[in-house]
N, C-alpha and C positions, 0 to 999 in steps of 0.2 A: 979762316981769318978772325981773328980775335983782337974786337975793338971794344969800348965804350962808347954808348949814342945814351944823351941824357942820363948818365948817372947806371946808368945801366946795362951789365956786358954783356956778348952782345958773342957769338961764336954763324958768325954765317959763311954757311958752306954754301951760297950760290950765289955768290957775288955782286946783293945787293945794296943799292948806294941808301946813302944817311935819308935822304926823303923816305925811299921807303921803308926802311929798318923802325924809322919813327910811324910810322903807319901802325908795320906789324906791334911794337909795343903799345902803343893802342888801344888795336883790337886786341891783345893780352890781358890789357888791366882793367877793358871792360870786363872779363870773366873774373879775373881773380881782385882787381881793386889793384893800390895803387902800391902794393908790396912787392914789388917786379925786381929782386934784381939777378936777376941772367935769365936772359933768352937765345933760346937755339935753332937757327932755321933754316931748314935742309929740302932744296928741290925735291919734290915727290910727282911721276906720272904727271904732271904740267901743271904741280898745283903746289904749293908752300906749304908744309909740315912744321907749326910754331910749338916748340917747347917750351917751355916756362919756370922757372924757380922763383920762391916766394920767400920774401925774410919770416926767418922764425920771430917770434913777439911775444915778451916774458910776460905772461901773467900774473897775477895776483887771486892766491884762494879765497871766497868771501865765504863767510859763517851766518845765520842767521841759527841768534842766541836769543832765548825768552822776547822773541818779536824783533832786533834789533839786528843787522847787516855787521858784522866785526870783520875788515882783512885778516888782521895777525892779531896770536895769542899773545904775544911780547908786555903786553900793560896788564894784562890780569893777575890775579892775586889768586897766591895756593891756592885756596881751596876753589876758587873756577876754576884751575887747572888741570887738578883732582878732579871735580868733575865729567870736565872732558875727553879726560885718561878713562873713567872707567863708562863711559861711555858705550852703547853695544853699537857699533858698526853694520851699516847696509851696505854693502855691496851689489852694483848694478851687474850684471849680466856681463858690461862692459868693459867693467872692471877686470872682470876676474881672468 
């Protein structure tokens, strides 16, 4: 059964009431923060399996240029853009 509780989409496979669902949502928020968009509740071996989906947040890349933190290169002049293009990029193992 699908429903919405406190702005969270709930897939309720155990027939839990709204008060129980609210408590499970709060438990999930303790682990994931307030970014939960969907939660699935499934009874399993006398317990409740809780699975949740979080909201993807957009982020802005911040660069450190000559000691200053800058977000975008949109307002840079041509010389500074050329300098940035010519830089050697160092990749971590994670980004490979």
